[in-house]
GULUMMAR-817652 format. One record per residue (C-alpha): x, y, z; residue number from 1; residue in three letters. Coordinates in nm, 3 decimals. Layout:
N
X Y Z NUM ALA
...
***
This chain:
486
-18.951 6.010 22.099 1 MET
-19.123 6.249 22.340 2 ASP
-18.973 6.366 22.667 3 THR
-19.183 6.143 22.898 4 ALA
-19.109 5.819 22.711 5 SER
-18.741 5.912 22.699 6 GLY
-18.729 5.939 23.077 7 ARG
-18.907 5.599 23.108 8 GLY
-18.656 5.432 22.876 9 ALA
-18.362 5.569 23.073 10 ARG
-18.516 5.444 23.398 11 ALA
-18.560 5.092 23.253 12 ARG
-18.204 5.084 23.125 13 ARG
-18.079 5.205 23.462 14 GLY
-17.929 5.516 23.312 15 THR
-17.883 5.791 23.566 16 ARG
-18.082 6.106 23.471 17 PRO
-17.910 6.440 23.443 18 ALA
-17.873 6.624 23.774 19 ALA
-18.136 6.894 23.826 20 PRO
-18.040 7.256 23.870 21 ARG
-17.937 7.325 24.225 22 SER
-18.129 7.556 24.453 23 ARG
-17.819 7.769 24.489 24 GLY
-17.836 7.853 24.119 25 ALA
-18.195 7.968 24.159 26 GLU
-18.102 8.180 24.458 27 LYS
-17.816 8.335 24.268 28 GLY
-18.060 8.450 24.001 29 ALA
-18.240 8.686 24.239 30 ALA
-18.056 8.974 24.386 31 ARG
-18.099 9.300 24.572 32 SER
-18.064 9.635 24.391 33 PRO
-17.714 9.680 24.537 34 SER
-17.564 9.367 24.372 35 ARG
-17.480 9.250 24.021 36 GLY
-17.700 9.190 23.715 37 ARG
-18.000 8.963 23.740 38 VAL
-18.005 8.632 23.560 39 ALA
-18.091 8.672 23.197 40 GLY
-17.977 9.034 23.186 41 GLU
-17.750 9.124 22.899 42 SER
-17.431 9.331 22.954 43 PRO
-17.623 9.633 22.821 44 SER
-17.856 9.610 23.121 45 GLY
-18.164 9.478 22.936 46 THR
-18.338 9.202 23.130 47 ALA
-18.447 8.888 22.942 48 THR
-18.744 8.704 23.089 49 LEU
-18.739 8.323 23.112 50 ARG
-19.052 8.113 23.065 51 ALA
-19.187 8.015 23.409 52 PRO
-19.178 7.651 23.513 53 ARG
-19.519 7.485 23.505 54 LYS
-19.668 7.408 23.846 55 ASP
-19.730 7.036 23.903 56 GLY
-19.462 6.906 23.663 57 ALA
-19.314 6.572 23.778 58 PRO
-19.010 6.613 24.001 59 ALA
-18.727 6.357 24.029 60 ARG
-18.848 6.025 24.171 61 GLY
-19.200 6.070 24.032 62 GLY
-19.324 6.296 24.313 63 ARG
-19.519 6.606 24.212 64 PRO
-19.338 6.934 24.264 65 ALA
-19.453 7.152 24.552 66 ARG
-19.659 7.450 24.445 67 ARG
-19.507 7.787 24.545 68 ALA
-19.728 7.989 24.783 69 PRO
-19.930 8.256 24.605 70 ALA
-19.829 8.618 24.669 71 ALA
-20.091 8.837 24.836 72 PRO
-20.274 9.074 24.602 73 GLU
-20.320 9.445 24.663 74 LEU
-20.657 9.600 24.589 75 PRO
-20.652 9.759 24.245 76 ALA
-20.717 10.131 24.222 77 SER
-20.688 10.378 23.940 78 GLU
-20.386 10.607 23.999 79 PRO
-20.407 10.983 23.975 80 ALA
-20.260 11.153 23.671 81 ASP
-19.884 11.118 23.674 82 GLY
-19.884 10.870 23.964 83 ALA
-19.744 10.522 23.940 84 GLU
-19.979 10.228 23.986 85 ALA
-19.899 10.010 24.287 86 LEU
-19.890 9.644 24.184 87 PRO
-19.905 9.340 24.403 88 ALA
-19.566 9.217 24.526 89 PRO
-19.390 8.982 24.286 90 ARG
-19.435 8.608 24.340 91 SER
-19.100 8.458 24.431 92 ARG
-18.957 8.197 24.660 93 THR
-18.745 8.444 24.853 94 ARG
-18.815 8.807 24.938 95 ALA
-18.535 9.051 24.854 96 PRO
-18.309 9.137 25.142 97 ALA
-18.371 9.486 25.277 98 ALA
-18.190 9.681 25.548 99 PRO
-18.418 9.652 25.850 100 ARG
-18.351 9.611 26.220 101 SER
-18.501 9.340 26.434 102 VAL
-18.549 9.557 26.738 103 ALA
-18.628 9.927 26.769 104 ALA
-18.321 10.151 26.771 105 VAL
-18.315 10.463 26.993 106 PRO
-18.294 10.813 26.848 107 ASP
-17.932 10.901 26.777 108 GLY
-17.820 10.563 26.647 109 ALA
-17.662 10.606 26.306 110 VAL
-17.504 10.268 26.244 111 SER
-17.663 10.041 25.985 112 ALA
-17.896 9.781 26.140 113 PRO
-17.877 9.409 26.074 114 ALA
-18.026 9.299 25.741 115 ARG
-18.331 9.078 25.723 116 ARG
-18.616 9.029 25.477 117 PRO
-18.884 9.296 25.541 118 PRO
-19.223 9.180 25.662 119 PRO
-19.488 9.218 25.394 120 ALA
-19.676 9.458 25.624 121 ALA
-19.384 9.706 25.623 122 ASP
-19.376 9.720 25.245 123 ALA
-19.753 9.759 25.230 124 LEU
-19.739 10.049 25.477 125 ARG
-19.494 10.236 25.253 126 LEU
-19.723 10.176 24.956 127 ARG
-20.013 10.310 25.158 128 GLU
-19.815 10.627 25.241 129 VAL
-19.720 10.670 24.875 130 LEU
-20.082 10.632 24.764 131 SER
-20.180 10.914 25.003 132 ARG
-19.930 11.144 24.834 133 LEU
-20.095 11.115 24.493 134 SER
-20.271 11.433 24.383 135 LEU
-20.645 11.410 24.311 136 PRO
-20.714 11.489 23.947 137 ARG
-20.990 11.738 24.027 138 GLU
-20.763 11.939 24.260 139 ASP
-20.480 11.937 24.006 140 VAL
-20.710 12.055 23.728 141 SER
-20.852 12.341 23.933 142 LEU
-20.512 12.456 24.060 143 ALA
-20.341 12.441 23.721 144 SER
-20.628 12.633 23.557 145 THR
-20.599 12.914 23.813 146 LEU
-20.220 12.931 23.781 147 VAL
-20.231 12.933 23.400 148 ASN
-20.490 13.211 23.400 149 THR
-20.285 13.432 23.633 150 VAL
-19.944 13.371 23.479 151 VAL
-20.062 13.411 23.119 152 SER
-20.218 13.748 23.206 153 HIS
-19.898 13.863 23.377 154 LEU
-19.669 13.756 23.092 155 VAL
-19.869 13.951 22.835 156 GLN
-19.861 14.261 23.057 157 ALA
-19.488 14.232 23.130 158 ILE
-19.403 14.200 22.760 159 ARG
-19.609 14.509 22.677 160 ALA
-19.488 14.733 22.961 161 LYS
-19.110 14.695 22.934 162 ASP
-18.916 14.647 22.611 163 SER
-18.634 14.465 22.792 164 CYS
-18.886 14.197 22.894 165 PHE
-19.058 14.179 22.554 166 SER
-18.903 13.841 22.463 167 SER
-18.968 13.653 22.788 168 ILE
-19.115 13.304 22.767 169 LYS
-19.261 13.064 23.022 170 LEU
-19.099 12.747 23.147 171 LEU
-19.252 12.526 23.413 172 GLY
-19.002 12.387 23.662 173 ALA
-18.999 12.202 23.992 174 GLY
-19.184 11.903 24.132 175 SER
-19.526 11.969 23.975 176 TYR
-19.386 11.964 23.622 177 TYR
-19.159 11.669 23.705 178 GLU
-19.470 11.476 23.818 179 ARG
-19.332 11.422 24.168 180 VAL
-19.540 11.680 24.356 181 LYS
-19.681 11.542 24.679 182 ILE
-19.981 11.599 24.908 183 SER
-20.142 11.907 24.748 184 GLU
-20.108 12.099 24.419 185 PRO
-20.044 12.421 24.611 186 ASN
-19.692 12.516 24.499 187 GLU
-19.575 12.596 24.147 188 PHE
-19.242 12.719 24.010 189 ASP
-19.255 12.926 23.693 190 ILE
-18.938 13.044 23.520 191 MET
-18.964 13.365 23.317 192 LEU
-18.687 13.305 23.066 193 VAL
-18.516 13.599 22.895 194 MET
-18.292 13.512 22.597 195 PRO
-17.965 13.707 22.598 196 VAL
-17.676 13.683 22.352 197 GLY
-17.304 13.756 22.359 198 ARG
-17.257 13.765 22.735 199 ILE
-16.947 13.700 22.943 200 GLN
-16.948 13.496 23.264 201 LEU
-16.697 13.554 23.546 202 ASP
-16.697 13.333 23.855 203 GLU
-16.780 13.515 24.177 204 SER
-16.638 13.243 24.407 205 ASP
-16.483 12.896 24.406 206 ASP
-16.812 12.699 24.396 207 THR
-16.841 12.720 24.017 208 GLY
-17.212 12.798 24.060 209 ALA
-17.226 13.178 24.096 210 TYR
-17.129 13.424 23.821 211 TYR
-17.117 13.788 23.724 212 TYR
-17.282 13.856 23.389 213 VAL
-17.173 14.130 23.151 214 SER
-17.234 14.205 22.784 215 PHE
-16.946 14.164 22.539 216 LYS
-17.094 14.449 22.336 217 ARG
-17.327 14.731 22.425 218 THR
-17.679 14.589 22.383 219 PRO
-17.891 14.733 22.101 220 LYS
-18.185 14.768 22.337 221 GLU
-18.091 15.078 22.539 222 LYS
-18.329 14.980 22.816 223 GLY
-18.070 14.729 22.935 224 TRP
-17.837 15.011 23.036 225 LEU
-18.044 15.091 23.346 226 ARG
-17.976 14.741 23.478 227 PHE
-17.597 14.770 23.451 228 LEU
-17.365 14.854 23.740 229 GLU
-17.082 15.105 23.702 230 GLU
-16.839 14.825 23.623 231 ASP
-17.070 14.692 23.349 232 GLY
-17.205 14.394 23.544 233 LYS
-17.572 14.307 23.494 234 LEU
-17.753 14.360 23.823 235 SER
-17.988 14.078 23.920 236 ALA
-18.128 14.296 24.199 237 PHE
-18.226 14.582 23.964 238 LYS
-18.391 14.347 23.715 239 MET
-18.587 14.168 23.987 240 LEU
-18.699 14.500 24.133 241 GLN
-18.829 14.622 23.796 242 ALA
-19.011 14.294 23.733 243 LEU
-19.165 14.297 24.081 244 ARG
-19.306 14.648 24.032 245 GLU
-19.475 14.550 23.707 246 ILE
-19.627 14.240 23.866 247 ILE
-19.747 14.427 24.178 248 LYS
-19.934 14.674 23.960 249 GLN
-20.073 14.417 23.717 250 GLU
-20.218 14.168 23.968 251 VAL
-20.478 14.435 24.050 252 LYS
-20.612 14.406 23.696 253 ASN
-20.669 14.029 23.706 254 ILE
-21.044 13.969 23.727 255 LYS
-21.215 13.670 23.879 256 GLY
-20.913 13.562 24.083 257 VAL
-20.774 13.714 24.404 258 GLU
-20.395 13.746 24.371 259 VAL
-20.142 13.916 24.599 260 THR
-19.763 13.951 24.587 261 VAL
-19.592 13.812 24.897 262 ALA
-19.328 14.010 25.083 263 ARG
-18.979 13.972 24.946 264 LYS
-18.768 13.703 25.113 265 LYS
-18.404 13.790 25.171 266 ALA
-18.180 13.609 24.924 267 GLY
-18.469 13.446 24.738 268 SER
-18.457 13.454 24.356 269 PRO
-18.837 13.431 24.334 270 ALA
-19.128 13.673 24.323 271 ILE
-19.399 13.483 24.509 272 THR
-19.768 13.514 24.424 273 LEU
-20.046 13.402 24.655 274 GLN
-20.362 13.290 24.472 275 ILE
-20.681 13.244 24.670 276 LYS
-20.832 12.901 24.612 277 ASN
-21.157 12.766 24.765 278 PRO
-20.977 12.466 24.916 279 SER
-20.631 12.608 24.991 280 SER
-20.404 12.897 24.899 281 GLU
-20.176 12.841 24.600 282 ILE
-19.819 12.972 24.602 283 SER
-19.650 13.052 24.270 284 VAL
-19.279 13.134 24.260 285 ASP
-19.188 13.341 23.953 286 ILE
-18.815 13.311 23.889 287 ILE
-18.630 13.553 23.662 288 LEU
-18.400 13.349 23.437 289 THR
-18.144 13.441 23.172 290 LEU
-18.102 13.205 22.877 291 GLU
-17.741 13.237 22.758 292 ALA
-17.789 13.169 22.388 293 GLN
-17.495 13.007 22.212 294 GLY
-17.297 12.991 22.537 295 LYS
-17.118 12.668 22.628 296 SER
-17.160 12.532 22.977 297 TRP
-16.883 12.659 23.212 298 PRO
-16.575 12.451 23.288 299 LEU
-16.707 12.380 23.641 300 SER
-16.976 12.155 23.489 301 THR
-16.741 11.944 23.277 302 GLN
-16.728 11.647 23.517 303 ASP
-17.091 11.672 23.633 304 GLY
-17.405 11.500 23.505 305 LEU
-17.237 11.156 23.525 306 LYS
-17.520 10.966 23.363 307 ILE
-17.328 10.761 23.105 308 GLU
-17.398 10.426 23.275 309 GLN
-17.754 10.526 23.365 310 TRP
-17.902 10.711 23.064 311 LEU
-17.614 10.678 22.817 312 GLY
-17.338 10.891 22.665 313 ARG
-17.560 11.011 22.382 314 LYS
-17.826 11.144 22.621 315 VAL
-17.559 11.327 22.824 316 ARG
-17.418 11.485 22.509 317 ARG
-17.764 11.599 22.395 318 VAL
-17.845 11.748 22.737 319 LEU
-17.518 11.940 22.753 320 ARG
-17.603 12.105 22.420 321 PHE
-17.916 12.257 22.573 322 LYS
-17.914 12.626 22.666 323 SER
-17.739 12.748 22.977 324 LEU
-17.974 12.910 23.231 325 TYR
-17.888 13.156 23.509 326 LEU
-18.129 13.270 23.782 327 VAL
-18.111 13.595 23.978 328 ALA
-17.961 13.473 24.305 329 LYS
-17.749 13.659 24.560 330 GLN
-17.418 13.493 24.647 331 ASN
-17.393 13.513 25.026 332 LYS
-17.019 13.445 25.016 333 ARG
-16.950 13.788 24.870 334 GLU
-16.776 14.025 25.110 335 LYS
-16.996 14.310 24.987 336 VAL
-17.351 14.203 24.898 337 LEU
-17.446 14.402 24.590 338 ARG
-17.714 14.177 24.441 339 GLY
-17.546 14.146 24.104 340 ASN
-17.469 13.774 24.098 341 THR
-17.642 13.499 23.899 342 TRP
-17.649 13.126 23.979 343 ARG
-17.643 12.846 23.725 344 LEU
-17.977 12.666 23.699 345 SER
-18.039 12.318 23.559 346 PHE
-18.411 12.291 23.635 347 SER
-18.491 12.219 23.270 348 HIS
-18.233 11.937 23.260 349 ILE
-18.354 11.787 23.589 350 GLU
-18.709 11.784 23.454 351 LYS
-18.597 11.595 23.142 352 ASP
-18.395 11.344 23.345 353 VAL
-18.669 11.270 23.599 354 ILE
-18.943 11.240 23.336 355 LYS
-18.726 11.012 23.115 356 ASN
-18.553 10.829 23.396 357 HIS
-18.514 10.473 23.266 358 GLY
-18.198 10.292 23.163 359 HIS
-18.424 10.135 22.900 360 SER
-18.624 10.373 22.685 361 LYS
-18.955 10.202 22.768 362 THR
-18.927 10.228 23.148 363 CYS
-19.263 10.335 23.297 364 CYS
-19.422 10.380 22.954 365 GLU
-19.773 10.245 22.905 366 SER
-19.654 9.909 22.772 367 ASN
-19.314 9.906 22.939 368 GLY
-19.185 9.777 23.275 369 PRO
-19.254 9.996 23.578 370 LYS
-18.992 10.115 23.827 371 CYS
-19.009 10.279 24.171 372 CYS
-18.772 10.572 24.111 373 ARG
-19.038 10.844 24.127 374 LYS
-19.203 10.672 24.423 375 GLY
-18.872 10.683 24.611 376 CYS
-18.826 11.053 24.534 377 LEU
-19.176 11.131 24.658 378 LYS
-19.115 10.944 24.982 379 LEU
-18.779 11.120 25.031 380 LEU
-18.944 11.459 24.987 381 LYS
-19.231 11.365 25.218 382 TYR
-18.999 11.238 25.493 383 LEU
-18.797 11.561 25.491 384 LEU
-19.119 11.766 25.484 385 GLU
-19.258 11.585 25.789 386 GLN
-18.931 11.615 25.982 387 LEU
-18.909 11.988 25.902 388 LYS
-19.261 12.034 26.042 389 MET
-19.150 11.855 26.358 390 LYS
-18.815 12.035 26.395 391 TYR
-18.855 12.367 26.205 392 PRO
-18.568 12.552 26.372 393 LYS
-18.311 12.273 26.353 394 GLU
-18.389 12.185 25.989 395 LEU
-18.466 12.528 25.842 396 GLU
-18.163 12.517 25.610 397 LYS
-18.267 12.193 25.442 398 PHE
-18.490 12.188 25.136 399 CYS
-18.627 11.938 24.886 400 SER
-18.333 12.010 24.653 401 TYR
-18.104 11.829 24.896 402 HIS
-18.300 11.503 24.875 403 VAL
-18.352 11.546 24.501 404 LYS
-17.973 11.571 24.455 405 THR
-17.917 11.263 24.673 406 ALA
-18.181 11.081 24.467 407 PHE
-18.011 11.169 24.135 408 LEU
-17.678 11.043 24.272 409 HIS
-17.856 10.722 24.380 410 SER
-17.985 10.673 24.024 411 CYS
-17.626 10.697 23.901 412 VAL
-17.502 10.456 24.169 413 THR
-17.768 10.197 24.075 414 TRP
-17.823 10.266 23.702 415 PRO
-18.018 9.957 23.586 416 ASN
-18.397 9.941 23.578 417 ASP
-18.380 9.596 23.736 418 SER
-18.238 9.764 24.047 419 GLU
-18.554 9.975 24.084 420 TRP
-18.831 9.721 24.029 421 HIS
-19.166 9.858 24.146 422 LEU
-19.210 9.561 24.377 423 GLY
-18.886 9.656 24.561 424 ASP
-19.005 10.001 24.673 425 LEU
-18.929 9.933 25.040 426 ASP
-18.570 9.827 24.976 427 HIS
-18.493 10.098 24.717 428 CYS
-18.632 10.377 24.935 429 PHE
-18.421 10.267 25.230 430 GLN
-18.117 10.240 25.006 431 GLN
-18.164 10.603 24.891 432 CYS
-18.204 10.712 25.252 433 LEU
-17.883 10.541 25.357 434 ARG
-17.701 10.721 25.076 435 PHE
-17.839 11.055 25.201 436 PHE
-17.754 10.975 25.565 437 VAL
-17.396 10.895 25.460 438 ASP
-17.375 11.236 25.288 439 CYS
-17.507 11.408 25.602 440 LEU
-17.261 11.233 25.828 441 GLN
-16.974 11.341 25.603 442 LYS
-17.123 11.689 25.540 443 SER
-17.061 11.627 25.172 444 GLN
-17.334 11.636 24.908 445 LEU
-17.192 11.737 24.572 446 THR
-17.404 11.929 24.325 447 HIS
-17.519 11.691 24.052 448 PHE
-17.400 11.921 23.773 449 PHE
-17.112 12.103 23.949 450 ILE
-16.893 11.849 24.133 451 PRO
-16.679 12.110 24.311 452 GLN
-16.989 12.264 24.472 453 TYR
-17.081 12.111 24.808 454 ASN
-17.447 12.172 24.895 455 LEU
-17.380 12.102 25.265 456 LEU
-17.185 12.386 25.424 457 SER
-16.916 12.266 25.664 458 LEU
-17.029 12.540 25.904 459 GLU
-17.354 12.348 25.962 460 ASP
-17.211 12.009 26.060 461 LYS
-17.417 11.994 26.379 462 ALA
-17.739 12.037 26.179 463 LYS
-17.632 11.773 25.929 464 HIS
-17.571 11.526 26.212 465 HIS
-17.904 11.617 26.373 466 PHE
-18.091 11.532 26.054 467 LEU
-17.891 11.211 26.003 468 SER
-17.989 11.096 26.354 469 ARG
-18.357 11.171 26.293 470 LYS
-18.357 10.990 25.959 471 ILE
-18.172 10.693 26.110 472 SER
-18.432 10.668 26.385 473 TYR
-18.713 10.669 26.129 474 GLU
-18.530 10.418 25.912 475 LEU
-18.464 10.177 26.198 476 ASN
-18.811 10.193 26.351 477 ASN
-19.055 10.167 26.062 478 GLY
-19.096 10.541 25.986 479 PHE
-19.331 10.640 26.270 480 PRO
-19.343 11.001 26.142 481 VAL
-19.536 10.878 25.837 482 PHE
-19.822 10.759 26.058 483 HIS
-19.834 11.022 26.335 484 GLU
-20.114 11.221 26.172 485 ASN
-20.317 10.920 26.053 486 TYR
***
């Protein structure tokens, strides 16, 4: 007996049909990224899709079911290389709740506004801003070609001119190589990695981030001796100075490209190159990095990288077996600044995590589900960039690494891919911002890999609160700073 005739027989016999699923059950299936698993999701976090109900199927009493209103479609456009495509919002009976205020909130208000479903126009405006941040392929190609030409020439010259630098290798780091660079391809970070073996690390303060480096045995390469202090510590300042001199001389020999070495910035671990480009000047930060071969990560990192619920225990274990990197960075907390300290660097780990960011292994792959994680990070970086342009003096101590750290903590707080659906960009971005604002108000943003290290100095509380007020104003009033120049 088929289903239709079965229902007719029951009606003739007067048998009461089974009660239909309540609307409350359907509502419970949808949720915001801050609540529990979606319906159909297994305990492992993998979402299982149900077959959609056919429109026009007979409802109880013989009346046809109402057809759900069609979701508006966004115009399709081909994304730039590395950029996420922006799909039309998902068709659903109820929009996800997002933290928005009904009325405008004055600058200085930091309390969370009342929650209400966001108007479709607000979400579309954020998507429009994100689409503007995508890098044109032609510009990326030209910039990367120039940078590769210059850096390859310099590396060959450095290896040949100093035996201590003969084993250096290149490693791209930062937003360009993480595929989250915004606006223009005009800034690149290049790590010049020098493998070193049998070294000893001694903490220089209580942050767990800064160390003195010394050799356990006298190095076979005698050239290293000129970089050692009297107490045997390896001087970051002396090594940077030697590297800078080689680069300053060698940029004069690069043909076809105009390259200059920027003036040294106090406390910066980078040697900055300025490359002339027809459209805009390109800045390349060359960062001297030690690769501590065979060295375990220090004890200060033991409770960091808490990605077990997000990426899995196995991934964390594999990442922690990767080499330990240290960059030449002056520790400003030293009573006597000698320039012989090194700071732990996890740029290579951050790049791996951001590029392979999904709880499921297929997240954002060509045939896999898409998420909005990278889109949120781009918007976070852009918001801070715009606010720094507006308030350069008040926000000079903030950098993109602050919002990147807050973003990584947000990924741990909401680990499932279903909590970062591409259609929920508006809600997820605001959720990340609220996390960052909370950190600013408490003046507490822990380093993602070194939990005892607070990236927000307690001496700068007034500046933290200033930024939290500015972000809260933007958050509560539709992000006017995104549209001031358009």
